[in-house]
MARNU-82220 format. One record per residue: residue number from 1; residue in three letters; y, x, z of N, C-alpha, C in turn. Coordinates in Angstrom, 3 decimals, padded with zeros to 6 digits. Last residue first. Layout:
BEGIN
  seq  type       nyy       nxx       nzz      cayy      caxx      cazz       cyy       cxx       czz
  NUM   ALA         Y         X         Z         Y         X         Z         Y         X         Z
...
REM end
This chain:
BEGIN
  seq  type       nyy       nxx       nzz      cayy      caxx      cazz       cyy       cxx       czz
  262   THR  -027.503   005.744   010.405  -026.478   006.272   010.603  -026.559   007.712   009.245
  261   ILE  -028.150   001.883   011.162  -028.267   002.936   010.130  -027.046   004.172   010.437
  260   GLY  -027.612   000.493   013.708  -029.012   001.192   013.627  -029.283   002.397   012.430
  259   PRO  -025.491  -001.519   011.075  -026.108  -001.634   013.046  -027.746  -000.656   012.703
  258   ALA  -025.011  -000.312   008.539  -025.272  -001.033   008.974  -026.060  -000.910   010.384
  257   PRO  -021.467   000.974   007.703  -022.438   001.347   008.109  -023.299  -000.053   008.908
  256   GLU  -019.713   000.133   004.867  -019.811  -000.434   006.429  -021.091   000.122   006.774
  255   GLY  -017.971   002.049   002.137  -019.337   001.544   002.695  -019.189   001.606   004.636
  254   GLY  -015.323   003.628   001.458  -016.900   003.990   001.690  -018.020   003.259   001.962
  253   ASP  -013.672   002.102   001.590  -013.881   002.244   002.853  -014.960   003.527   002.537
  252   MET  -011.956  -000.446   000.979  -012.313   000.841  -000.090  -012.584   001.769   001.037
  251   LEU  -011.471  -004.004   000.997  -011.950  -002.534   001.829  -012.148  -001.638   000.911
  250   MET  -008.999  -005.976   000.478  -010.308  -005.453  -000.018  -010.316  -004.205   000.178
  249   ILE  -008.365  -009.026   001.913  -008.208  -007.470   002.345  -009.784  -006.895   001.491
  248   GLN  -006.854  -011.771   000.216  -008.128  -011.194   000.249  -008.035  -009.533   001.025
  247   GLY  -005.267  -013.674  -000.952  -005.679  -013.697   000.785  -006.765  -012.550   001.341
  246   THR  -006.778  -013.839  -003.656  -005.674  -014.037  -003.598  -005.678  -014.341  -001.766
  245   MET  -008.205  -013.614  -006.988  -008.271  -013.439  -005.689  -006.716  -013.191  -005.226
  244   ALA  -007.937  -014.195  -009.665  -008.922  -015.465  -009.004  -008.718  -014.915  -007.826
  243   ARG  -006.626  -012.485  -011.179  -005.777  -013.309  -010.944  -007.079  -014.223  -009.789
  242   GLY  -007.391  -009.316  -011.818  -007.347  -009.502  -010.195  -006.727  -011.351  -009.921
  241   GLY  -006.969  -009.131  -014.225  -008.441  -008.836  -013.253  -008.176  -009.244  -012.441
  240   ALA  -004.397  -009.238  -014.697  -005.190  -010.338  -015.109  -006.718  -009.796  -014.742
  239   SER  -003.310  -006.958  -011.516  -003.657  -006.819  -013.416  -003.595  -008.836  -013.382
  238   ALA  -003.467  -006.319  -009.273  -002.069  -006.934  -009.682  -001.727  -007.308  -011.152
  237   LEU  -005.558  -005.663  -008.663  -005.561  -007.012  -008.157  -003.851  -007.034  -008.856
  236   MET  -006.261  -003.912  -010.257  -007.229  -004.558  -010.081  -006.358  -005.722  -009.498
  235   VAL  -004.158  -001.716  -009.111  -004.274  -001.617  -010.811  -004.758  -003.171  -010.929
  234   MET  -005.698  -000.857  -006.552  -004.158  -001.768  -006.547  -004.025  -002.721  -007.969
  233   GLY  -007.868   000.019  -007.373  -007.819  -000.822  -006.631  -006.548  -001.953  -006.633
  232   ALA  -006.988   002.631  -008.215  -007.183   001.896  -008.949  -007.615   000.725  -009.169
  231   ALA  -005.908   003.524  -005.655  -004.874   002.695  -006.807  -005.900   002.162  -007.862
  230   ILE  -008.254   004.209  -004.658  -007.090   002.964  -003.672  -005.884   002.550  -004.527
  229   GLU  -009.049   006.329  -006.146  -009.570   005.283  -006.023  -008.818   003.656  -005.375
  228   GLU  -006.729   008.045  -006.321  -006.854   007.099  -007.200  -007.788   006.210  -007.011
  227   PRO  -007.142   009.159  -003.433  -005.737   008.282  -003.743  -005.956   007.702  -004.694
  226   GLU  -010.547   008.786  -002.490  -009.327   009.582  -003.143  -008.606   008.853  -003.364
  225   ILE  -012.297   008.861   000.905  -011.904   008.353  -000.381  -010.920   009.065  -001.504
  224   MET  -014.918   011.574   001.658  -013.775   011.145   001.523  -013.543   009.950   000.336
  223   ARG  -018.225   010.573   001.960  -017.013   011.607   001.839  -016.009   010.719   002.012
  222   ARG  -020.681   009.100   002.539  -020.755   010.391   003.069  -019.499   011.099   002.020
  221   LEU  -021.251   006.715   002.485  -021.198   007.000   001.156  -020.752   008.648   001.367
  220   PRO  -020.944   004.890   005.159  -022.397   005.850   004.154  -022.271   006.181   002.758
  219   VAL  -019.515   006.944   007.353  -019.723   006.338   005.986  -020.452   006.337   005.314
  218   GLY  -020.039   008.379   010.006  -019.865   006.969   010.271  -019.944   006.026   008.403
  217   GLU  -019.554   011.068   009.384  -020.675   010.645   009.776  -020.869   008.988   009.672
  216   ILE  -016.827   011.410   008.272  -017.889   011.041   007.422  -019.066   010.525   008.136
  215   PHE  -015.530   012.267   010.807  -015.027   010.953   010.396  -016.398   009.902   009.251
  214   ARG  -016.620   014.772   011.322  -016.817   013.824   012.517  -015.973   012.502   011.593
  213   GLY  -016.172   016.047   009.049  -017.036   015.579   009.442  -017.430   014.571   010.159
  212   VAL  -013.311   016.492   009.190  -014.188   015.803   007.972  -015.186   015.545   008.313
  211   VAL  -012.615   017.655   011.776  -012.436   016.643   011.663  -013.136   015.678   010.156
  210   SER  -013.441   020.303   011.281  -014.444   019.472   011.750  -013.809   018.486   011.818
  209   PRO  -010.780   021.774   011.092  -011.620   021.851   009.753  -013.344   020.830   010.420
  208   ASP  -007.978   021.307   012.464  -009.161   021.089   012.482  -010.208   020.917   011.527
  207   HIS  -005.572   021.846   011.055  -005.644   022.374   012.470  -007.123   021.873   012.936
  206   ARG  -007.171   021.445   008.153  -006.204   023.099   008.837  -005.929   022.847   010.063
  205   ILE  -007.144   018.957   008.826  -008.209   019.506   008.163  -007.411   020.969   008.561
  204   ALA  -004.255   017.388   009.122  -005.476   017.371   010.052  -006.516   018.244   009.610
  203   ASP  -003.420   018.073   006.634  -002.967   018.806   007.507  -004.093   018.803   008.558
  202   LYS  -005.173   016.579   005.110  -005.152   017.718   004.536  -004.451   018.368   005.886
  201   VAL  -004.287   013.764   005.900  -005.142   014.096   006.418  -005.936   015.626   006.204
  200   GLY  -001.584   013.542   005.180  -001.826   013.664   006.028  -002.937   014.396   006.611
  199   ASP  -002.103   013.917   002.319  -001.525   015.039   002.860  -001.641   015.193   004.640
  198   THR  -005.538   012.363   001.751  -004.232   012.596   001.545  -003.460   013.741   002.334
  197   HIS  -008.268   010.857   001.543  -007.696   012.537   001.138  -006.342   012.914   000.829
  196   THR  -009.064   008.820   003.676  -008.832   009.055   002.619  -007.782   010.144   002.306
  195   PHE  -011.407   006.441   005.365  -010.565   007.877   005.523  -010.604   008.514   004.318
  194   GLY  -009.985   003.706   003.425  -010.633   003.943   004.580  -010.289   005.710   004.951
  193   PRO  -007.372   000.941   002.527  -008.174   002.206   002.639  -008.946   002.942   003.678
  192   ALA  -007.465  -001.879   001.671  -007.739  -001.330   003.053  -008.558  -000.080   002.762
  191   VAL  -005.309  -003.877   000.364  -006.293  -002.805  -000.206  -005.925  -002.402   001.206
  190   ALA  -004.223  -007.220   000.253  -004.241  -005.866   000.827  -005.366  -005.109   000.337
  189   ASN  -002.884  -010.209  -001.399  -003.646  -009.205  -001.365  -002.871  -007.785  -000.456
  188   VAL  -001.003  -013.048  -003.159  -001.056  -012.034  -001.994  -002.251  -011.101  -001.522
  187   ARG   000.774  -014.338  -005.967  -001.030  -013.739  -004.971  -000.451  -013.020  -003.902
  186   VAL   002.014  -017.234  -006.534   002.252  -016.000  -006.058   000.365  -015.560  -005.442
  185   ASN   001.590  -020.029  -007.281   001.145  -018.978  -007.923   001.156  -017.475  -007.726
  184   TYR   002.591  -021.761  -005.421   003.180  -021.550  -006.058   003.179  -020.301  -007.087
  183   GLN   000.604  -022.318  -003.529   000.922  -023.632  -004.495   001.942  -022.987  -005.430
  182   ALA   000.048  -020.124  -002.647  -000.652  -020.133  -003.841  -000.044  -021.362  -004.506
  181   LEU   001.976  -019.492   000.110   002.560  -018.986  -001.515   001.494  -019.249  -002.569
  180   GLU   000.324  -019.927   001.740   001.495  -020.475   001.776   002.020  -020.513   000.028
  179   ALA  -001.594  -017.878   001.563  -001.873  -019.770   002.185  -000.708  -020.248   001.837
  178   ALA  -000.481  -015.407   001.408  -001.431  -015.739   000.387  -001.786  -017.441   000.545
  177   LEU   000.624  -015.676   004.467   001.164  -015.466   003.309   000.503  -016.160   001.909
  176   CYS  -001.969  -015.083   005.813  -000.979  -016.580   005.903  -000.142  -016.736   004.776
  175   ARG  -003.282  -013.132   004.998  -003.769  -013.795   004.712  -002.904  -015.444   004.852
  174   ILE  -000.695  -010.992   005.696  -001.054  -010.983   004.268  -002.029  -012.592   003.957
  173   ALA  -001.323  -011.371   008.527   000.377  -011.956   007.642  -000.294  -012.024   006.499
  172   HIS  -003.422  -010.271   009.025  -003.225  -011.419   009.310  -002.332  -012.335   008.534
  171   ASN  -003.006  -007.580   007.978  -003.869  -008.541   007.592  -003.599  -009.877   007.471
  170   LEU  -000.641  -007.056   009.876  -000.651  -007.157   008.709  -001.546  -007.551   008.086
  169   GLY  -002.701  -007.085   012.198  -001.944  -008.019   012.217  -001.446  -008.348   011.094
  168   GLY  -003.830  -005.042   011.830  -004.983  -005.881   011.596  -003.762  -006.950   011.596
  167   LYS  -002.041  -002.803   011.992  -002.521  -003.413   010.564  -003.525  -004.206   010.773
  166   SER  -001.745  -002.170   014.212  -000.679  -003.105   013.245  -000.957  -003.275   012.093
  165   VAL  -004.282  -002.052   015.527  -003.511  -003.369   015.701  -002.343  -003.732   014.599
  164   GLY  -004.000   000.827   014.275  -005.353  -000.331   014.175  -004.487  -002.021   014.685
  163   TYR  -002.352   001.712   015.919  -002.184   001.575   014.404  -003.123   000.410   013.938
  162   PRO  -003.634   001.857   018.363  -002.502   000.954   018.392  -001.754   000.479   016.618
  161   PHE  -005.947   003.689   017.745  -005.945   002.194   018.579  -004.332   001.017   018.030
  160   VAL  -006.691   005.485   017.179  -006.175   005.261   016.486  -005.899   003.860   017.051
  159   GLY  -009.728   006.655   018.004  -008.472   007.684   018.412  -006.957   006.646   017.575
  158   ASN  -011.810   004.627   016.186  -011.938   005.931   017.088  -010.132   006.511   017.087
  157   SER  -011.284   001.447   014.706  -011.906   003.468   014.785  -011.027   004.296   016.324
  156   PRO  -012.899  -001.998   014.757  -012.559  -000.481   015.837  -013.126   000.945   015.125
  155   ARG  -011.664  -003.043   011.647  -012.878  -003.036   012.835  -012.128  -001.905   013.142
  154   SER  -009.503  -003.608   010.118  -010.662  -005.208   009.851  -011.773  -004.651   011.127
  153   GLY  -007.670  -001.260   010.715  -007.282  -002.897   010.965  -008.311  -004.368   011.166
  152   SER  -009.020   000.512   009.442  -009.340   000.044   011.180  -007.971  -001.102   011.796
  151   ALA  -008.520   000.360   006.907  -009.730  -000.187   007.038  -010.197   000.012   009.006
  150   SER  -005.436  -000.966   006.133  -005.843  -000.021   006.516  -007.312  -000.164   006.984
  149   SER  -003.234  -001.324   003.852  -003.567  -002.071   005.003  -004.384  -000.760   005.467
  148   THR  -000.425  -002.241   001.124  -001.739  -001.357   001.455  -001.715  -001.024   003.092
  147   ALA  -000.151  -005.177  -000.211  -000.255  -004.443   000.609  -000.642  -003.281   001.077
  146   LEU   001.169  -006.956  -002.697   000.043  -006.530  -002.551   000.544  -005.040  -001.229
  145   ILE   002.462  -009.908  -004.900   002.597  -009.370  -003.734   001.274  -008.409  -002.816
  144   VAL   002.961  -011.216  -007.590   001.725  -010.619  -007.086   002.553  -009.374  -006.049
  143   GLY   003.697  -014.293  -009.468   004.404  -012.662  -008.927   002.830  -012.676  -008.321
  142   ASP   005.886  -017.237  -010.120   004.597  -016.427  -010.847   004.777  -014.832  -009.805
  141   ARG   007.706  -019.216  -010.144   005.733  -019.658  -010.408   005.249  -018.524  -010.574
  140   ARG   010.021  -018.202  -009.921   009.645  -018.417  -011.391   008.224  -018.716  -011.285
  139   GLU   010.416  -019.110  -007.234   011.171  -019.519  -008.518   010.460  -019.837  -009.597
  138   LYS   008.387  -017.162  -006.131   008.277  -018.550  -005.964   008.896  -019.701  -006.704
  137   MET   009.964  -015.105  -006.880   008.672  -015.018  -007.347   008.005  -016.417  -007.429
  136   PRO   012.188  -015.260  -005.085   012.604  -015.306  -006.511   010.915  -015.466  -007.658
  135   GLY   010.865  -014.894  -002.621   011.515  -016.392  -003.164   011.415  -016.163  -004.539
  134   ALA   009.318  -012.466  -001.723   008.149  -013.350  -002.597   009.101  -014.951  -003.215
  133   ALA   011.028  -010.836  -001.189   010.113  -010.466  -002.443   009.859  -011.883  -002.911
  132   HIS   011.268  -011.458   001.593   012.141  -011.147   000.724   012.060  -011.597  -000.873
  131   ASN   008.440  -011.403   002.207   008.915  -013.082   002.454   010.605  -012.989   001.482
  130   MET   008.479  -008.939   002.143   007.601  -009.341   001.196   008.000  -010.806   001.035
  129   PHE   010.077  -008.259   004.537   010.134  -007.749   003.025   009.411  -008.501   002.332
  128   HIS   008.798  -009.468   006.913   010.278  -009.666   005.966   010.693  -009.547   004.914
  127   VAL   006.696  -007.966   007.059   006.211  -009.192   006.742   007.606  -009.777   005.709
  126   ASN   007.377  -005.205   007.458   006.483  -005.931   006.215   006.545  -007.044   005.548
  125   ASN   008.795  -005.797   009.800   009.680  -005.534   008.776   008.398  -005.660   007.147
  124   VAL   006.522  -006.617   011.420   007.287  -007.175   011.196   008.554  -007.025   010.110
  123   ILE   004.216  -004.669   010.615   004.505  -006.363   010.917   005.658  -007.117   010.144
  122   ASN   005.132  -002.162   010.260   004.067  -002.354   009.780   003.993  -003.379   009.597
  121   ALA   007.483  -001.768   012.416   007.230  -001.192   010.518   006.155  -002.036   010.029
  120   LEU   006.869  -002.602   015.020   008.338  -003.086   014.164   007.948  -002.577   012.236
  119   MET   004.670  -001.442   015.636   004.416  -002.766   015.160   005.987  -003.737   014.172
  118   LEU   005.801   000.958   015.656   004.466   000.518   014.966   004.416  -000.596   014.402
  117   SER   007.103   001.131   017.573   007.682   001.173   016.543   006.184   001.191   015.394
  116   ARG   005.744  -000.004   020.017   006.538  -001.238   019.468   007.194  -000.603   018.473
  115   TYR   003.379   001.905   020.452   003.352   000.418   019.941   004.053  -000.708   019.163
  114   ASP   005.291   003.766   021.190   004.348   004.216   019.863   004.250   002.678   019.313
  113   GLU   006.181   002.896   023.506   007.423   003.081   022.478   006.456   002.903   021.036
  112   ILE   004.425   002.970   025.236   004.574   001.850   024.694   005.761   001.903   023.290
  111   PRO   002.537   006.011   024.142   003.274   004.999   024.871   003.488   004.066   024.540
  110   PHE  -001.080   006.475   024.859   000.082   006.083   023.687   000.975   005.562   024.434
  109   GLU  -003.316   006.654   026.138  -002.211   007.376   025.893  -001.404   007.274   025.178
  108   THR  -004.992   004.199   026.161  -004.047   004.541   027.249  -002.852   005.226   027.319
  107   SER  -006.321   004.531   023.997  -005.426   003.464   023.900  -004.498   004.039   024.713
  106   PRO  -007.163   007.893   023.232  -007.064   006.749   023.947  -006.307   005.975   023.893
  105   GLY  -006.056   009.241   019.923  -006.508   009.406   021.202  -006.872   008.264   022.065
  104   PHE  -003.216   011.016   017.898  -005.054   010.782   018.023  -005.308   010.123   019.709
  103   ARG  -000.403   010.855   016.994  -001.084   011.317   017.744  -002.900   011.021   017.989
  102   HIS   001.525   009.435   015.546   001.698   010.802   015.695   000.909   011.666   016.231
  101   PRO   001.010   007.042   013.366   000.972   007.488   014.832   000.704   008.895   014.676
  100   VAL   003.507   005.729   010.675   001.841   006.329   010.784   001.576   006.923   012.425
   99   ALA   003.978   003.089   008.533   004.581   003.866   010.019   003.316   004.232   010.267
   98   ALA   004.235   003.059   005.168   003.885   002.408   006.254   004.109   003.456   007.615
   97   ALA   004.447   001.939   001.894   004.947   002.445   002.865   004.481   002.130   004.350
   96   ASN   003.524  -000.095  -000.194   002.671   000.801   001.090   003.338   001.787   001.680
   95   SER   003.758  -003.197  -001.335   004.257  -002.570  -000.121   003.331  -001.286   000.481
   94   ILE   004.368  -004.032  -004.497   003.567  -003.420  -003.867   003.777  -002.269  -002.629
   93   LEU   005.057  -006.652  -005.971   005.457  -005.752  -005.191   004.728  -005.398  -004.066
   92   ILE   005.716  -007.726  -009.361   004.806  -007.628  -008.524   005.516  -006.017  -007.391
   91   ASP   008.190  -008.753  -011.313   006.502  -009.134  -010.819   005.744  -008.485  -010.170
   90   ILE   011.585  -008.968  -010.413   010.357  -007.931  -009.900   009.099  -008.671  -009.941
   89   ARG   013.496  -008.373  -013.039   012.603  -009.357  -012.233   012.182  -008.625  -011.653
   88   GLY   015.530  -006.854  -014.139   015.282  -008.445  -014.669   015.064  -009.574  -013.428
   87   PHE   015.668  -004.204  -013.193   014.945  -004.873  -014.278   015.218  -006.581  -014.828
   86   GLN   018.273  -003.737  -011.909   017.640  -002.835  -012.718   016.826  -003.571  -013.999
   85   ALA   017.914  -005.666  -010.311   019.152  -005.957  -010.784   018.718  -005.220  -012.215
   84   GLU   015.422  -004.793  -008.851   015.398  -006.193  -009.559   017.006  -006.414  -010.213
   83   ALA   016.224  -003.082  -007.576   015.014  -003.012  -009.139   015.284  -004.247  -009.381
   82   ALA   018.163  -003.593  -006.296   018.371  -002.713  -007.088   017.331  -003.049  -008.177
   81   ASP   016.432  -005.605  -004.168   017.398  -005.750  -005.228   017.884  -005.363  -005.989
   80   PHE   014.601  -003.370  -003.192   014.159  -004.350  -003.965   015.458  -004.761  -004.853
   79   ALA   016.879  -002.314  -001.595   015.855  -001.250  -002.950   015.429  -001.843  -003.701
   78   ALA   017.167  -003.287   000.245   018.266  -002.940  -000.824   017.667  -002.192  -001.957
   77   ILE   015.138  -004.354   001.178   015.636  -005.142   001.041   016.802  -004.838  -000.552
   76   CYS   014.868  -001.315   002.633   013.715  -002.156   001.630   014.385  -003.085   001.017
   75   THR   017.301  -001.375   003.986   017.192  -000.192   002.984   016.094  -000.817   002.181
   74   ASP   016.942  -002.974   005.784   017.905  -003.529   005.459   017.663  -002.765   003.919
   73   LEU   014.519  -002.018   008.011   014.502  -003.316   007.007   015.862  -003.018   005.536
   72   GLU   013.761   000.341   008.622   015.419   000.172   008.513   015.181  -001.109   007.055
   71   TYR   011.289   001.520   008.645   011.801   001.459   009.547   012.969   001.322   009.961
   70   LEU   011.285   002.098   005.709   010.284   000.624   006.051   010.774   000.651   007.718
   69   ASP   013.226   002.873   003.581   012.466   003.588   004.809   012.434   002.337   005.407
   68   SER   014.202   003.842   000.738   013.653   003.209   000.950   013.375   003.463   002.794
   67   TYR   015.832   004.772  -002.678   015.576   004.644  -001.497   015.240   003.797  -000.599
   66   LEU   014.283   004.998  -006.085   014.776   004.777  -004.830   014.950   005.094  -003.457
   65   GLY   013.853   005.935  -009.444   013.671   006.518  -008.554   014.707   005.789  -007.158
   64   ILE   011.852   004.409  -012.105   013.079   005.595  -011.304   012.930   005.622  -009.788
   63   ALA   009.664   004.702  -014.668   010.108   004.692  -013.081   011.293   005.175  -012.953
   62   ALA   009.019   004.993  -017.331   008.350   004.045  -016.842   009.147   003.601  -015.112
   61   GLU   010.330   005.751  -020.245   011.076   006.277  -019.433   010.386   004.362  -017.770
   60   ARG   007.393   007.950  -021.722   008.437   006.977  -021.612   009.295   006.729  -020.245
   59   GLY   005.834   010.029  -021.435   006.937   009.898  -022.525   007.550   008.653  -022.460
   58   VAL   004.170   010.767  -019.137   003.670   009.594  -019.657   004.480   009.537  -021.159
   57   ARG   005.464   012.738  -018.051   004.264   012.734  -018.197   003.649   011.835  -019.247
   56   GLN   007.930   012.205  -017.316   007.875   013.246  -018.136   006.181   013.157  -018.945
   55   ASN   007.681   010.194  -015.851   007.971   009.737  -017.651   008.215   010.772  -017.785
   54   ILE   007.322   011.394  -013.588   005.836   010.437  -014.547   006.599   010.077  -016.089
   53   GLN   009.418   012.992  -012.974   007.479   014.016  -013.286   007.003   013.190  -013.957
   52   ASP   011.238   011.300  -012.381   010.879   011.990  -013.535   009.781   012.802  -014.035
   51   ALA   009.586   010.006  -009.906   010.272   009.326  -011.362   010.524   010.180  -012.428
   50   ALA   009.753   012.242  -008.406   008.640   011.847  -008.612   008.917   011.187  -010.230
   49   ALA   013.150   012.904  -008.439   012.134   013.359  -008.830   010.688   013.228  -009.201
   48   ARG   013.493   010.157  -006.957   014.435   010.866  -008.198   013.035   011.589  -008.920
   47   ALA   012.265   010.860  -004.461   011.813   009.344  -005.460   012.206   009.725  -006.598
   46   GLU   013.588   013.403  -003.346   012.171   013.056  -003.651   011.822   011.847  -004.580
   45   ASP   016.025   012.044  -003.237   016.191   013.565  -004.183   014.166   013.347  -004.525
   44   LEU   016.183   010.299  -001.445   016.168   009.917  -002.462   016.074   010.535  -003.522
   43   HIS   012.868   009.586   001.216   014.306   011.291   000.760   014.524   010.536  -000.869
   42   ARG   011.621   007.572   001.759   012.740   008.199   002.791   013.721   009.085   002.235
   41   SER   011.281   006.450  -001.276   011.320   007.623  -000.131   012.174   007.245   000.601
   40   THR   009.881   004.360  -004.310   011.251   004.790  -003.091   010.250   005.649  -002.087
   39   LEU   010.187   003.115  -007.586   009.410   003.990  -007.069   010.710   004.359  -005.891
   38   ALA   010.642   000.791  -009.890   010.741   001.436  -009.179   009.829   002.259  -008.288
   37   PHE   008.421   000.893  -013.098   008.313   000.284  -011.675   009.767   000.944  -011.100
   36   ALA   006.578  -000.884  -016.009   007.699  -000.124  -015.699   007.871  -000.329  -013.890
   35   ALA   002.898  -000.540  -017.426   004.016  -000.715  -016.453   005.494  -000.145  -016.676
   34   GLY   001.017   001.101  -018.336   001.643   000.156  -019.068   003.209  -000.345  -018.040
   33   HIS  -000.879   002.659  -016.877  -001.605   001.000  -016.974  -000.394   000.079  -017.880
   32   ASP   000.633   004.992  -016.345  -000.931   004.603  -017.550  -001.243   003.569  -017.850
   31   ALA   002.139   003.529  -014.183   002.411   004.198  -015.223   001.294   004.270  -016.830
   30   PHE   000.137   002.939  -012.264   000.531   001.940  -013.111   001.622   002.194  -014.563
   29   ALA  -000.846   005.779  -011.728  -002.147   004.441  -012.064  -000.918   003.352  -012.731
   28   GLU   001.207   006.765  -010.195   000.848   007.300  -011.975  -000.106   005.986  -012.706
   27   ALA   001.347   004.757  -008.103   002.609   004.605  -009.150   002.105   005.781  -010.897
   26   ILE  -001.082   005.670  -006.818  -000.435   003.840  -007.538   000.481   004.388  -008.863
   25   ALA  -000.674   008.027  -006.338  -000.902   007.703  -006.651  -001.287   006.400  -007.521
   24   ARG   001.867   007.667  -004.687   002.220   008.367  -005.632   001.018   008.155  -006.713
   23   GLY   000.730   006.138  -002.730   001.744   005.966  -003.117   002.014   006.162  -004.052
   22   ILE  -001.480   008.297  -001.533  -001.856   006.794  -002.139  -000.694   006.264  -002.501
   21   GLY   000.670   011.537  -001.754  -000.661   010.503  -001.346  -000.714   008.922  -002.097
   20   LYS   004.013   010.691  -003.042   002.758   011.500  -002.288   001.703   010.493  -001.866
   19   THR   005.865   009.092  -003.257   006.266   010.398  -003.740   004.964   011.074  -003.659
   18   ALA   006.182   005.952  -002.335   005.288   006.762  -003.212   005.574   007.556  -004.515
   17   GLY   006.740   004.256  -000.787   006.473   005.112  -000.327   005.715   006.277  -000.835
   16   THR   006.508   000.808  -002.746   007.346   001.849  -001.381   006.213   002.834  -000.886
   15   ILE   007.581  -000.197  -006.145   006.482   000.129  -004.926   006.682   001.421  -004.061
   14   LEU   007.587  -002.830  -007.792   008.813  -001.986  -006.678   007.598  -001.020  -005.980
   13   ALA   007.688  -003.359  -011.553   007.263  -003.276  -010.020   008.332  -002.410  -009.117
   12   TYR   006.773  -005.487  -014.406   007.814  -004.710  -013.372   007.574  -004.598  -011.923
   11   LYS   005.161  -005.970  -017.406   005.126  -005.710  -016.102   006.654  -004.876  -015.060
   10   GLY   004.615  -004.705  -019.627   005.953  -005.634  -019.636   005.508  -005.975  -017.949
    9   THR   001.539  -003.618  -019.102   002.699  -003.226  -019.858   003.467  -004.351  -020.272
    8   LEU  -001.018  -003.884  -017.631   000.357  -004.075  -017.211   001.845  -004.231  -017.962
    7   ASP  -004.181  -004.297  -018.217  -003.172  -003.959  -018.871  -001.578  -004.535  -018.060
    6   PHE  -006.831  -005.553  -017.775  -005.932  -004.423  -016.520  -004.526  -004.196  -017.080
    5   LEU  -007.899  -006.883  -019.364  -007.634  -007.496  -018.287  -006.658  -007.010  -017.450
    4   ASN  -007.335  -006.743  -022.149  -007.385  -005.463  -021.370  -006.867  -006.458  -019.824
    3   GLY  -008.919  -009.809  -024.362  -007.783  -008.452  -024.173  -008.103  -007.899  -023.013
    2   THR  -008.580  -013.016  -022.540  -008.783  -011.609  -024.032  -007.924  -010.869  -023.569
    1   MET  -009.096  -016.257  -021.014  -008.407  -014.851  -021.246  -009.308  -013.770  -021.973
REM end
């Protein structure tokens, strides 16, 4: 294997939830590494605007904007099919969009409806969406499926119990899909961010400036993760540089503190 291991030139991708935060950083990184892709949002005008901005920045037609909503599986399927029709194939699916909790607190304070909606979007719909993408990849015997998970799905995190359960279920699904699809040369992995500097976190900081200190007390690097760092992990997993990896949940969370170390 020679050349740039992280070059995505000639690859076609679909990135969901990609107008801001981690998803937007992934889209920008894919454009910088040569990919062409569709990016989605629950607001079509925002998806198209983001695609236009990326195209202007890189000086080529790298991106198109499409509509999808993870709560509505048929819109995700339609977005995949539209992107496939546009490009001829989808080499890389990045299922970045996710349902997030609207509150934080003990598990007993979350209504059962919150559990249902998080499991529906983050596990049930995500898995069906990834299986849809896997069909043509299996036929070609080539493809990459990636998901944005969460460190809260790998170990307990205070105040986000049902979200962590939904991401833990997604992690298991990633491993199972990877095992099933490996024989077809389709790789399936996830990146699990820790406390990341997204718009949601910025809103939380505005409401409670002490939130940063509370969260990073247990982070060995003593800082938040930047969306561009998560995007770098996605580029690696999608490219030739990640060909040896499948069924992995790659934690990018600033380190896990050892027992007794703060």
